[in-house]
Backbone as JSON, one array per atom type, in Angstrom:
{
  "sequence": "MADADKSKPPYIPLAGCADDGWSKEDEATAACFCGAVQLAFPTQGPGLVDTFICNCTDCRKITASMFASNFTVADTHLKHLRGRDNLKTFSQSRTIASGNTMTNYFCSTCGTLMYRVGSAFPGQSILRIGTVDDFHLHETKLRPRVEQFTKDRVGWLCGLEGVQQVERSAYTERGERYCKD",
  "N": [[-111.97, 61.57, -35.22], [-114.15, 60.03, -35.71], [-116.67, 61.12, -36.09], [-116.45, 62.36, -38.49], [-117.28, 63.84, -41.65], [-117.64, 61.91, -44.35], [-118.11, 62.64, -46.95], [-116.93, 65.03, -47.49], [-113.84, 66.51, -48.26], [-110.76, 66.97, -46.38], [-110.9, 63.45, -45.63], [-109.65, 61.78, -43.22], [-109.33, 59.07, -41.64], [-108.68, 57.29, -38.54], [-106.27, 55.06, -39.13], [-104.0, 52.65, -39.06], [-100.76, 53.58, -37.65], [-99.78, 56.15, -38.09], [-100.48, 59.62, -37.68], [-100.36, 62.01, -38.94], [-101.07, 62.62, -41.53], [-102.0, 64.45, -44.5], [-103.91, 66.5, -46.79], [-104.14, 68.46, -49.65], [-105.37, 70.66, -52.24], [-103.85, 69.97, -54.55], [-101.97, 68.08, -53.75], [-101.09, 65.32, -51.62], [-100.69, 62.97, -48.86], [-99.21, 59.7, -48.33], [-98.86, 56.83, -46.35], [-97.11, 54.18, -44.67], [-98.31, 51.32, -42.77], [-97.28, 51.38, -40.13], [-96.34, 53.95, -40.0], [-93.73, 54.76, -40.33], [-92.75, 55.31, -42.87], [-93.41, 57.92, -45.07], [-94.91, 59.48, -47.81], [-95.27, 62.17, -50.19], [-97.45, 63.11, -52.77], [-98.65, 64.08, -56.07], [-102.03, 65.1, -56.73], [-103.19, 65.5, -59.12], [-102.68, 65.91, -62.7], [-99.65, 67.28, -64.12], [-98.21, 65.4, -62.7], [-99.64, 63.27, -61.49], [-100.15, 60.41, -63.09], [-101.83, 58.18, -63.86], [-104.6, 56.03, -62.85], [-105.43, 52.79, -61.68], [-106.79, 49.44, -61.54], [-105.35, 46.31, -60.92], [-105.34, 42.97, -61.84], [-103.41, 41.06, -62.17], [-101.41, 38.12, -61.67], [-99.1, 38.53, -60.13], [-99.66, 40.94, -58.75], [-101.81, 40.07, -57.24], [-100.55, 38.15, -55.59], [-98.51, 39.65, -54.27], [-99.96, 41.52, -52.82], [-101.5, 39.98, -51.22], [-104.16, 39.69, -51.76], [-107.04, 39.85, -53.96], [-106.68, 41.61, -56.03], [-104.93, 44.6, -57.01], [-105.08, 48.01, -56.15], [-104.05, 50.83, -57.75], [-101.97, 53.76, -58.4], [-100.23, 55.79, -60.67], [-97.35, 57.77, -60.53], [-95.37, 60.48, -61.59], [-91.92, 60.4, -61.13], [-90.6, 62.8, -60.73], [-92.36, 64.27, -59.29], [-92.83, 62.95, -56.94], [-92.39, 62.81, -53.48], [-90.3, 61.92, -50.8], [-91.11, 62.09, -47.61], [-90.45, 61.08, -45.11], [-88.57, 58.29, -43.86], [-87.26, 57.07, -46.04], [-84.86, 55.69, -45.87], [-85.76, 53.54, -44.5], [-86.97, 51.87, -46.23], [-87.05, 48.78, -47.9], [-86.03, 46.73, -50.64], [-87.24, 44.52, -53.2], [-86.58, 42.83, -56.08], [-87.5, 41.44, -59.25], [-87.86, 39.58, -62.32], [-88.91, 37.34, -63.44], [-91.67, 36.6, -63.34], [-93.0, 38.75, -64.39], [-95.14, 40.08, -66.78], [-94.17, 41.45, -69.05], [-91.54, 40.74, -69.04], [-89.71, 42.47, -68.11], [-87.94, 44.06, -65.37], [-89.33, 44.38, -62.12], [-89.34, 46.35, -59.32], [-89.96, 46.32, -55.92], [-90.9, 48.35, -53.21], [-90.78, 48.23, -49.84], [-91.86, 48.95, -46.47], [-89.55, 48.43, -43.99], [-90.18, 47.96, -41.38], [-93.01, 47.45, -40.9], [-93.8, 46.12, -43.18], [-95.45, 47.08, -45.23], [-96.25, 47.47, -48.63], [-95.16, 50.08, -50.39], [-94.63, 51.22, -52.93], [-94.07, 50.39, -56.44], [-91.57, 49.98, -58.92], [-91.11, 49.82, -62.28], [-88.96, 48.58, -64.82], [-89.84, 48.96, -67.36], [-91.19, 51.31, -67.3], [-89.77, 53.94, -67.09], [-88.95, 56.62, -64.88], [-91.32, 56.7, -63.46], [-93.39, 55.83, -60.68], [-95.32, 53.3, -59.14], [-97.81, 53.58, -57.0], [-99.76, 52.46, -54.14], [-103.2, 52.72, -53.76], [-104.44, 52.22, -51.34], [-102.6, 53.08, -49.4], [-102.87, 55.77, -49.16], [-103.52, 58.59, -47.19], [-105.78, 60.33, -47.03], [-108.88, 59.29, -47.24], [-111.0, 60.2, -48.74], [-109.92, 60.8, -51.22], [-109.65, 58.27, -52.31], [-112.13, 57.76, -53.29], [-112.49, 59.75, -55.16], [-110.35, 61.58, -56.78], [-108.46, 59.53, -57.08], [-109.85, 57.38, -57.98], [-109.99, 54.41, -59.8], [-109.34, 54.35, -63.34], [-108.98, 52.42, -65.19], [-109.22, 48.89, -65.55], [-107.04, 46.3, -65.44], [-105.54, 43.26, -66.77], [-107.79, 41.59, -66.8], [-108.25, 39.04, -67.6], [-107.11, 37.49, -65.67], [-108.67, 37.87, -63.43], [-110.44, 36.76, -60.55], [-113.17, 34.45, -60.68], [-115.36, 34.92, -58.99], [-115.43, 37.6, -58.46], [-116.74, 40.62, -59.48], [-116.17, 42.77, -62.29], [-114.84, 46.13, -62.3], [-117.16, 48.64, -62.58], [-117.86, 50.97, -65.2], [-115.3, 51.63, -66.04], [-112.44, 51.4, -68.24], [-111.89, 48.19, -69.51], [-109.32, 45.88, -69.71], [-107.75, 43.14, -71.15], [-105.08, 42.34, -70.82], [-102.11, 44.04, -69.99], [-102.55, 47.56, -69.53], [-100.76, 49.14, -70.76], [-98.18, 49.57, -73.15], [-94.81, 48.38, -73.63], [-93.42, 50.71, -74.01], [-94.74, 52.45, -72.45], [-96.99, 53.69, -73.44], [-100.52, 54.12, -73.67], [-102.84, 51.59, -74.52], [-105.58, 50.01, -76.1], [-107.19, 46.96, -76.44], [-109.38, 46.74, -78.03]],
  "CA": [[-112.45, 61.56, -36.58], [-115.29, 59.12, -35.84], [-117.84, 61.86, -36.56], [-116.08, 63.09, -39.7], [-118.15, 63.73, -42.81], [-116.89, 61.22, -45.4], [-118.37, 63.22, -48.25], [-116.15, 66.26, -47.63], [-112.4, 66.31, -48.08], [-110.19, 65.63, -46.38], [-111.42, 62.46, -44.7], [-108.46, 61.02, -42.81], [-109.72, 58.3, -40.46], [-107.62, 56.59, -37.82], [-105.95, 53.83, -39.86], [-102.57, 52.48, -38.85], [-100.18, 54.31, -36.54], [-99.45, 57.54, -38.43], [-101.6, 60.52, -37.47], [-99.99, 63.33, -39.46], [-101.37, 62.7, -42.96], [-102.68, 65.67, -44.92], [-104.37, 66.56, -48.17], [-104.43, 69.79, -50.19], [-106.0, 70.58, -53.56], [-103.0, 69.35, -55.57], [-100.97, 67.18, -53.18], [-101.53, 64.61, -50.43], [-99.7, 62.04, -48.31], [-99.44, 58.26, -48.22], [-97.98, 56.31, -45.31], [-97.19, 52.75, -44.38], [-99.18, 51.02, -41.63], [-96.67, 51.81, -38.86], [-96.07, 55.38, -40.07], [-92.29, 55.05, -40.48], [-92.53, 55.84, -44.22], [-94.47, 58.81, -45.54], [-94.67, 60.08, -49.12], [-96.2, 63.19, -50.7], [-97.65, 62.86, -54.19], [-99.62, 64.99, -56.68], [-103.38, 64.55, -56.9], [-103.63, 65.83, -60.47], [-101.61, 65.95, -63.68], [-99.01, 66.21, -64.87], [-97.53, 64.44, -61.83], [-100.48, 62.09, -61.37], [-100.18, 59.89, -64.46], [-103.02, 57.36, -64.1], [-105.1, 55.21, -61.74], [-105.89, 51.53, -62.25], [-106.89, 48.18, -60.8], [-104.61, 45.25, -61.6], [-105.69, 41.61, -61.43], [-102.36, 40.11, -62.56], [-101.07, 37.16, -60.62], [-98.11, 39.12, -59.23], [-100.34, 41.88, -57.85], [-102.59, 39.27, -56.28], [-99.65, 37.52, -54.63], [-97.76, 40.62, -53.46], [-100.88, 42.22, -51.93], [-102.24, 38.98, -50.45], [-105.55, 40.02, -52.04], [-107.44, 39.4, -55.29], [-106.29, 42.63, -57.0], [-104.25, 45.76, -56.42], [-105.55, 49.32, -56.61], [-102.8, 51.55, -57.95], [-101.9, 55.0, -59.14], [-98.88, 56.02, -61.17], [-96.89, 59.13, -60.29], [-94.07, 60.83, -62.17], [-90.93, 60.48, -60.06], [-90.25, 64.2, -60.51], [-93.37, 64.84, -58.41], [-92.94, 62.11, -55.74], [-91.5, 63.26, -52.41], [-90.15, 61.08, -49.61], [-91.13, 62.98, -46.46], [-89.67, 60.41, -44.07], [-88.44, 56.84, -43.92], [-86.67, 56.52, -47.27], [-83.85, 54.71, -45.45], [-86.47, 52.4, -43.9], [-87.5, 51.05, -47.31], [-86.29, 47.64, -48.42], [-86.48, 46.42, -52.0], [-87.2, 43.17, -53.76], [-86.73, 42.93, -57.54], [-87.49, 40.21, -60.03], [-88.43, 39.71, -63.67], [-89.36, 36.03, -63.91], [-93.13, 36.49, -63.5], [-93.54, 39.99, -64.94], [-95.65, 39.75, -68.12], [-93.33, 42.05, -70.09], [-90.18, 40.24, -68.93], [-88.88, 43.51, -67.51], [-87.76, 43.97, -63.92], [-90.2, 45.17, -61.25], [-88.75, 46.49, -57.99], [-90.97, 46.62, -54.91], [-90.36, 49.11, -52.07], [-91.54, 47.89, -48.65], [-91.42, 49.43, -45.18], [-88.85, 47.32, -43.34], [-90.74, 47.77, -40.05], [-94.34, 46.82, -40.9], [-93.97, 45.32, -44.39], [-96.36, 47.68, -46.21], [-95.73, 47.76, -49.97], [-95.43, 51.49, -50.64], [-94.7, 51.44, -54.37], [-93.32, 49.52, -57.33], [-90.91, 50.68, -60.02], [-90.88, 48.89, -63.38], [-87.97, 49.04, -65.8], [-90.56, 49.32, -68.59], [-91.82, 52.61, -67.08], [-88.77, 54.81, -66.45], [-89.41, 57.92, -64.4], [-92.63, 56.6, -62.82], [-93.56, 54.89, -59.58], [-96.69, 52.81, -59.02], [-98.17, 53.58, -55.59], [-100.98, 51.75, -53.77], [-104.24, 53.64, -53.31], [-104.71, 51.94, -49.93], [-101.66, 53.76, -48.49], [-103.2, 57.2, -49.15], [-104.1, 58.96, -45.89], [-107.09, 60.94, -47.21], [-109.75, 58.29, -47.84], [-111.86, 60.86, -49.73], [-109.24, 60.68, -52.52], [-109.91, 56.92, -52.82], [-113.43, 57.83, -53.97], [-112.56, 60.85, -56.11], [-109.22, 61.77, -57.7], [-107.71, 58.29, -57.29], [-110.74, 56.3, -58.44], [-109.37, 53.79, -60.98], [-109.88, 54.62, -64.68], [-108.76, 51.22, -66.0], [-109.0, 47.6, -64.87], [-106.2, 45.52, -66.35], [-105.39, 41.82, -66.55], [-109.1, 41.03, -66.49], [-108.18, 37.6, -67.87], [-106.66, 36.85, -64.43], [-109.58, 38.18, -62.34], [-111.14, 35.59, -60.01], [-114.52, 34.35, -61.2], [-116.38, 35.38, -58.06], [-115.32, 39.05, -58.31], [-117.22, 41.36, -60.65], [-115.29, 43.83, -62.75], [-115.13, 47.49, -61.88], [-118.08, 49.25, -63.54], [-117.62, 52.31, -65.69], [-113.9, 51.87, -66.38], [-111.94, 50.61, -69.36], [-111.51, 46.82, -69.16], [-108.25, 45.45, -70.59], [-107.44, 41.74, -70.87], [-103.7, 42.23, -70.36], [-101.67, 45.32, -69.44], [-103.09, 48.76, -70.17], [-99.63, 49.89, -71.28], [-97.16, 48.85, -73.91], [-93.51, 48.5, -72.97], [-92.97, 52.11, -74.11], [-95.53, 53.24, -71.53], [-98.15, 54.31, -74.09], [-101.76, 53.41, -73.41], [-103.47, 50.95, -75.66], [-106.79, 49.26, -75.83], [-107.23, 45.82, -77.35], [-110.59, 46.81, -78.88]],
  "C": [[-113.69, 60.67, -36.76], [-116.52, 59.82, -36.39], [-117.56, 62.61, -37.84], [-117.07, 62.82, -40.83], [-117.34, 63.14, -43.96], [-117.07, 61.85, -46.77], [-117.54, 64.48, -48.51], [-114.68, 65.99, -47.38], [-111.85, 67.26, -47.02], [-110.92, 64.73, -45.38], [-110.26, 61.53, -44.36], [-108.81, 60.28, -41.52], [-108.49, 57.72, -39.76], [-107.43, 55.25, -38.52], [-104.44, 53.64, -39.78], [-102.09, 53.4, -37.74], [-99.83, 55.77, -36.84], [-100.69, 58.41, -38.21], [-101.31, 61.93, -38.0], [-100.18, 63.44, -40.98], [-102.12, 63.97, -43.28], [-103.04, 65.59, -46.4], [-104.68, 68.0, -48.51], [-105.05, 69.59, -51.56], [-105.18, 69.79, -54.56], [-101.95, 68.38, -55.05], [-101.52, 66.54, -51.91], [-100.43, 63.65, -49.97], [-100.19, 60.6, -48.37], [-98.44, 57.76, -47.18], [-98.15, 54.8, -45.19], [-98.03, 52.54, -43.12], [-98.59, 51.52, -40.31], [-96.34, 53.29, -38.85], [-94.6, 55.74, -40.25], [-91.97, 55.66, -41.84], [-93.71, 56.72, -44.59], [-94.02, 59.48, -46.84], [-95.65, 61.22, -49.34], [-96.26, 63.0, -52.21], [-98.66, 63.85, -54.74], [-100.97, 64.31, -56.84], [-104.0, 64.95, -58.24], [-102.42, 65.87, -61.39], [-100.86, 67.26, -63.63], [-98.35, 65.15, -64.0], [-98.3, 63.16, -61.58], [-100.72, 61.57, -62.78], [-101.45, 59.12, -64.74], [-103.41, 56.61, -62.84], [-105.67, 53.93, -62.34], [-105.97, 50.41, -61.22], [-106.11, 47.15, -61.6], [-104.96, 43.91, -60.98], [-104.59, 40.61, -61.74], [-101.97, 39.24, -61.37], [-100.02, 37.7, -59.66], [-98.76, 40.1, -58.25], [-101.18, 41.14, -56.82], [-101.67, 38.7, -55.2], [-99.0, 38.54, -53.7], [-98.65, 41.41, -52.51], [-101.62, 41.28, -50.99], [-103.75, 39.25, -50.57], [-105.87, 39.56, -53.47], [-107.1, 40.39, -56.38], [-105.53, 43.71, -56.26], [-104.87, 47.02, -57.0], [-104.35, 50.26, -56.59], [-103.0, 52.93, -58.55], [-100.44, 55.26, -59.47], [-98.56, 57.51, -61.04], [-95.55, 59.33, -60.99], [-93.09, 61.02, -61.02], [-90.51, 61.91, -59.76], [-91.2, 64.88, -59.54], [-93.55, 64.05, -57.11], [-91.92, 62.56, -54.71], [-91.49, 62.23, -51.27], [-90.05, 62.0, -48.41], [-90.36, 62.4, -45.28], [-89.59, 58.92, -44.4], [-87.84, 56.26, -45.18], [-85.63, 55.45, -46.93], [-84.46, 53.49, -44.78], [-87.05, 51.47, -44.97], [-86.52, 49.95, -47.7], [-86.85, 47.3, -49.79], [-86.39, 44.92, -52.29], [-87.49, 43.32, -55.25], [-86.75, 41.55, -58.16], [-88.12, 40.47, -61.38], [-89.07, 38.42, -64.16], [-90.86, 35.96, -64.17], [-93.78, 37.76, -64.04], [-93.91, 39.74, -66.4], [-94.75, 40.28, -69.24], [-91.93, 41.46, -70.12], [-89.22, 41.25, -68.35], [-88.81, 43.31, -66.0], [-88.76, 44.88, -63.2], [-89.55, 45.17, -59.87], [-89.82, 46.99, -57.04], [-90.29, 47.29, -53.72], [-91.29, 48.92, -50.87], [-91.0, 48.62, -47.43], [-90.76, 48.25, -44.46], [-89.37, 47.07, -41.92], [-92.04, 46.98, -40.1], [-94.63, 46.0, -42.16], [-94.89, 45.9, -45.44], [-95.64, 47.92, -47.53], [-96.14, 49.19, -50.3], [-95.55, 51.78, -52.13], [-93.84, 50.42, -55.1], [-92.73, 50.38, -58.44], [-90.59, 49.64, -61.08], [-89.88, 49.44, -64.37], [-88.63, 49.44, -67.12], [-91.18, 50.72, -68.5], [-90.84, 53.56, -66.41], [-89.38, 56.15, -66.04], [-90.76, 57.91, -63.74], [-92.58, 55.59, -61.69], [-95.04, 54.54, -59.47], [-97.0, 52.67, -57.53], [-99.48, 52.83, -55.38], [-102.0, 52.73, -53.22], [-104.51, 53.45, -51.82], [-103.75, 52.59, -48.95], [-101.98, 55.24, -48.34], [-103.97, 57.54, -47.87], [-105.5, 59.54, -46.0], [-107.99, 59.97, -47.97], [-110.73, 58.9, -48.84], [-111.25, 60.76, -51.12], [-109.45, 59.31, -53.14], [-111.17, 56.94, -53.68], [-113.46, 58.83, -55.12], [-111.36, 60.83, -57.07], [-108.44, 60.49, -57.99], [-108.59, 57.12, -57.7], [-110.15, 55.73, -59.73], [-110.12, 54.11, -62.27], [-109.82, 53.39, -65.57], [-108.71, 50.01, -65.07], [-108.24, 46.73, -65.85], [-106.02, 44.09, -65.86], [-106.71, 41.2, -66.11], [-109.13, 39.53, -66.75], [-107.77, 36.82, -66.62], [-107.59, 37.1, -63.24], [-110.25, 36.9, -61.86], [-112.59, 35.63, -60.46], [-115.6, 34.9, -60.3], [-116.34, 36.89, -57.8], [-115.77, 39.73, -59.59], [-116.21, 42.44, -61.03], [-115.75, 45.19, -62.26], [-115.98, 48.16, -62.95], [-117.63, 50.64, -63.94], [-116.17, 52.64, -66.0], [-113.51, 51.01, -67.57], [-111.47, 49.25, -68.85], [-110.47, 46.34, -70.18], [-107.82, 44.05, -70.18], [-106.03, 41.55, -70.32], [-103.3, 43.57, -69.72], [-102.27, 46.48, -70.22], [-101.99, 49.59, -70.82], [-98.74, 49.0, -72.14], [-95.85, 49.02, -73.17], [-92.95, 49.92, -73.05], [-93.77, 53.01, -73.18], [-96.72, 53.94, -72.16], [-99.39, 53.46, -73.84], [-102.22, 52.72, -74.69], [-104.73, 50.27, -75.19], [-106.87, 48.16, -76.87], [-108.43, 45.87, -78.3], [-110.26, 47.24, -80.28]]
}
């Protein structure tokens, strides 16, 4: 894939140990670093709910980075292709801004955070854009539409241009979008 054209889909570079990722017009795969866990998800609505960057302190800590790039999928459209029994969970509510519980699903082999499930968002899972096998989707269909918790963004990182900027969460506890403006 070294000579692959990044401008044309799919663009699935060698990244991690899995080599069976795929992408179609309306569905694609995401895998953990070791390849033990693989998911299939929709690349358009109604199953693809939204895409966003989160700067909250929990996302920073759990990703060991300065922000998390996410996309939300309706659980009715999320498929576990392999490794569901390899996922381990960690749940807590103490540091979640809403006070609700957030459960994190990690590959027990390599530690990749595959997705999060929040009690405030029933029927939805929050996946990480970085786990998606087709890197072309990172630039296109999964490009974030919102940047949230901008109040927690580090000072040396510029905000994402051309997207809605929200000081706190882009969602109310009922899951409806809001804008503080």
